[in-house]
Structure formats: structure tokens, C-alpha cells
N, C-alpha and C positions, 0 to 999 in steps of 0.2 A: 504494500500500500504506500502511495506517495505521501510524503510529509506535508502537512498543511503549512503554508507559508504566510508571513504577516500581511495583513491588509491595513491600509490607512485611509481615512476619510479626510479630505481637504476642502475647505471653502475656497471656491474660485470667485473672488470678490468682483462685483461690478465697480465701476468708477464713474465719477462725475468730472467734467471740466468746469472748474469754478472760474469762468472767463476764458476766452481764447482770442488772442491778438495775432493778426497776420502782419508780419514785418516786411514782407516782400517775397518775390520769387527769386530763387537762386539760379545760377547758370545751368545747373543740372535739371531744372524744371520743377524741382520740389519747392514747397513754400516754407520759408523760415517762420517759425511760430514761437509764441510764448503762451504758456498755459499753467494752470495750477490743478493738478490731479488730486482728487479726493477719493480715497478708497472707502467702500461701504461694507457694512456688516451683513450684507445680503448679496446673493449671486447664485451661481451654479454650484453643485456639489460633485466632487470627483473622488471615486474610490480607486485605489491602485494596489495591486498585489504583485510582488516580485515573481518572475518566472526564471527558472534555472536553464531553460533551453534557448534563451536569447530572443524568443519571439516577442513582438510588440503587437498586442491584439486589442481591438476596440470591441466592447460588448454592448454598446448602446448605439441606437440609430440616430443620425442627424439628417433629417429629410433633405435630399438634394445634394448631400456632401458625402462622397465615398471616403472610406477610411484613409486612403493615401493622400487625400487633399485636406483632411481634418488638421487644423493647426496643432491640436494637442498631440496627435500621432506624429506629425512632422517634427514637433519639438522633441518628442521622445527619441525618434530616430537620430536627430541631430546630436543629442547629448550622448546617445549610445556610440555613435561613430566617433565623436570628438574625444570621448573618454576611453575608447577601446575596451569597454566592459563586455563581458560575455553574458551579462544578465539581461533579461527582458522584463516585460510587465504586462499585466492585464489591466485595462482601463475601462471604467464605466462612468459616464457623465450624465447627471440629472440636470437637464437644461431648464433654467428659469429665466435667464436674461434674454429678452427678445432680440431676434436678429435685426440688424440694421437700426438699432435703437440708440447708438451713441454711447453705450454703456460698457463697451469693451469685451463683449462675451467671448468671442473666439480668441482674442489676444490674451484675455485673462486665463482661459483654459491652457493655452500654450505656456505662458509664464508660470502658472501654478504647477504644471507638470514638470517644468525645469526645476523649480524649487523642491518639489516633492521627490523627484527621482534623485536629485543631488543628495538628499538625505537617505532615501531607501536603498540606493545603490552604494552608499558609503563613500561617495566621492569627496564631499566636503570642500567643493570649490568655493572660492570667494564670490560674492554677489556680482562683482564687475565681470567676472568670466561668464556667468550666466547671462548677464545683460548683453555682452558682446555676441554670444551665441544666439540670443533671441532676436537681435536687431534685424537680420535678413528675413525673419518670419513676418514682421509687421511693425508699423511705427509705434504701436502701444505695447508691444510685447516686452520691451525693456522695463517699463513701469512695473508690470506684474512679476517679472523675473526678480526685480528688486524687492517687491512686496511691501512698499512703503508709500504713504501719501507724499507727494513731491511736487516741487516746481519743475517745469520742463522747458527746454529750449531746443532750437533746431527743428527737426521733424519729430521730436519727442525723445531723442536719444541722450540728450544731456540732462541729467536728473540731479536735483538737489533735495534730499529728504527734508521734510518739514512736518512739524506738529501743528495741527489746526485746532481751534477751540471746539469743544463738544457741540455737535449740532445734530438735530433731526431734520430729515428732508422728506418732503412729499414728492414722489415720482409719478408722472402720468405719461403713459404711452398710448397714442391714439390709434394703434393698430396698423400703422403704415411703415414702409421700409424706405429709408433715405439712402441713396447710392452716393457714397462719399466722393467718388471720382467725378460725378456730375456736378457736385458743389464746387470742387476745386477747379473744374474746367469752365465754370460759368464766367461769362464776360463781365458781369457786374460784381464779381467778388473783389473786395478792396485789395489792391496790390500797390502799396506805397513803394517808393524807391528804397531798395535795400542798401543800407550804408555800411553795415557790419554784421557779422554772424551774431546770433542771439546768445545770451548767457543767462542761465537761470537765476544768477544772483541779482539781475536787474529787474526782477519780477515783482517787487513790493507793490507796484501799482495794482496788482490783482488780489492782494491779501484782504482787502475790505470788500464786503458784499456790494457796496455802492459802485465798485469798479469792475464787477463781474460781467463786462461786456463781451459778447461773442460776435466776432466779425462775420461769422458765417450765417448769423440769424436772418438778415434780410434776404439772402439768396435762398435759404431753406424755406422761408415763409412763402416766397414766390413759387418755388418748384413744387412744394407740397403743402397746399392750403390747409390740410387737416392739422399740420403742426402749428400753423398760425391760430387755428381754432383752439388748440390745446393751450397755447400760451395765453390767449384771451380768457380762457376758462380759469386758469390759475390766477391771472392778474386781477380778477374781480375781488380777490382777498388781499391784494398787495403785490409782492414781487413774483416774477416768473422768469426762468432762465432756460436756455437751450444748452444741452450737453453735447460737446463735439459738433458733429454735423447732423445730430438728431437721429431718430425722431422723438426721443424722450425729452420731456421738459421737467423742470423741478423747481421747488421753492423751499426755503428754510421755514420750518414751522416751530413755533414756540410751545404748542400744546399738541402732542401726538394724538391724544384722544379726540380733540376737535377736528384735526386733520382727517382722522379715520371716518368721522361722520360725513365730512365733505366728500370723501372718496365714494361714499355710498350713492352719491348723486351723479357719478360719472356717466357720460353718454354711452349708449349701447356700443359694444365693440372696443371700448377703451379699457385699459388696465391701469391699476394704481397700486402703489406700495408706500408704506411708511418705513423709513430706514434710518440708520444712524451712521455717521461718519466715523471711521477708525483711522488711526495713524499707521498701524502695522497689521498686515495680514496674519491671521493666526496660523500656528503650525498644525500639522496633521494630528489626528487622534486615532488610536487603535479601534478597529471596527470589524464587522463581518461584511464580506463582499455581498452585494445585493443578491437575494435569492433568485436563481434562474439566470443570472447574468454571466456566470463563468462556467467554463467546462469542468468536467470532473478531473480529479488529479490522479 
């Protein structure tokens, strides 16, 4: 009989962009950005179990995404190849973060898998090595490989860890999908003259909620009117912000109980959550692999 191997359960946290400034377009075509990433205590859940045969297997379906294209699986293969380990892993992901919602779902899965396997495979690589490995997988993957709320510059690769005041947020997703590439290709996206590369240490202008301007918002409102409706719905009680390129919008809430009552009046087809900001993504905890999700040993 095969020996049962450890399984760990990890939170794959969602993120918010507390403001997003476009500083200009670089010669390589990418946009130089400044943003403040806030990790949340809510997101997807990932279970991982070590395999001794070197295989990397996904045991949960992601509609429209084959395993070879799944960022979490690609991250596992990248770490396996870079570390030259002979170990593999079974991966099961419970998806809660909506696709195309500006909350970092796929990128969070990839970065979380890098952090989790770094521990499970006994590699003990420093965070910067995981960040560098995650960068080719996507602009937001370095944030989740770091696992810290952080100011970010460039395309998101230059990170400065930061502690944010305790806050609760109300998230609203109007059930639409925003294509990030369409936003950054839009002719009316602000593109000031780029004078110098961005540095996250210059980001204090985004530390106060009054400065959480998102330069992508006018374009997203035009391209996806349902996002504009969601922002108007939120702003009837005060502030409302767009995270990333959308489609999710959010507001800081003083009383989570009151916010929960408001979510009960969401229009049909919309989803909402009350979440809390966190400074550091939690480590994994020992758990049982989901029933029926893994092969027999």
C-alpha cells in the first residue's frame, strides 16, 4: 500500500488596486504604472499534495482552460524545472474569484502555488527568486509570489511591501468580463509623456483613499457600461472605486453589517462580498485532499 503523503490547504488571496496611475508607454509597448496592491482575506482555495513520481496533475476543472494553459500548473512546472526537483504535486483549486474581475484570480493561483511548493518541496528559496520566476507568467504574479500587500511600479514587477490600516471592503461584480488588452489598447487611455521609469517609493500619492484614482476607469466605463452601473450603485452611499481594469468595483465600509444589508439589494446577476484587507498572505495548513478529487495511491 502506498504511503499517504501530506496535503496542505492554501488561501489564494484576491487583490485590490487601491488606485492605478499610468505614467506613460515604454519603448517596448508596455505601460509604466504605479499602483498600491491590497491583499484580501478572501479568494480561491488551493489544496496541494506532494507526488513522488514527478507528475504535476490538476484535479479541478477550469471551464475553457486546459491544464497546460492553467497559470497554476504552468507555475508548478516552472518551479519544478528551475529547481531540478524530482517531486511532483496534485493540485485542486476551488475557484471563487470571478474571471476577468480585476481581482487577480489566475495570477494569485500561480503565485500561491510558487509559495506553497517552495515550502512543500523543501526548496526554501528567497521570495525574490520566486518573484523572478513568476514574472514571465503575468504582470500580477510577482505580487502573489511575494505574498504581501505592496506598492508596485513598472508593469507590477517592482514591489515595495507595505502595511495598510485595517479596512473592510464591499466588493461588487456585475457579472461581466473586462478584457485587459482592450483597455490598454484603447485610444482614449491616458498616456502622458514618460520621463523616467517608475519607482514604488514614489507612490505616497496613493496611500490616502482620496487619491485612489484609477486611470483606466473612464475607458472601462465606456467599453463596459455594466461596470459604470456598478460604480453608480456603490457611489449612492459614498465612494466607489475600480480595481485594475475591472470588472469588480469596491468601497471601504465602516460597518460590515450595514454593508451586508446593502448587498442584499444587488441587481439580478450581480455578486457581492464583504472582505477584509490583510498585509501578509497566510501560510498553508494541514488538511485532507478534497474527497473524489485525487487518484488512489
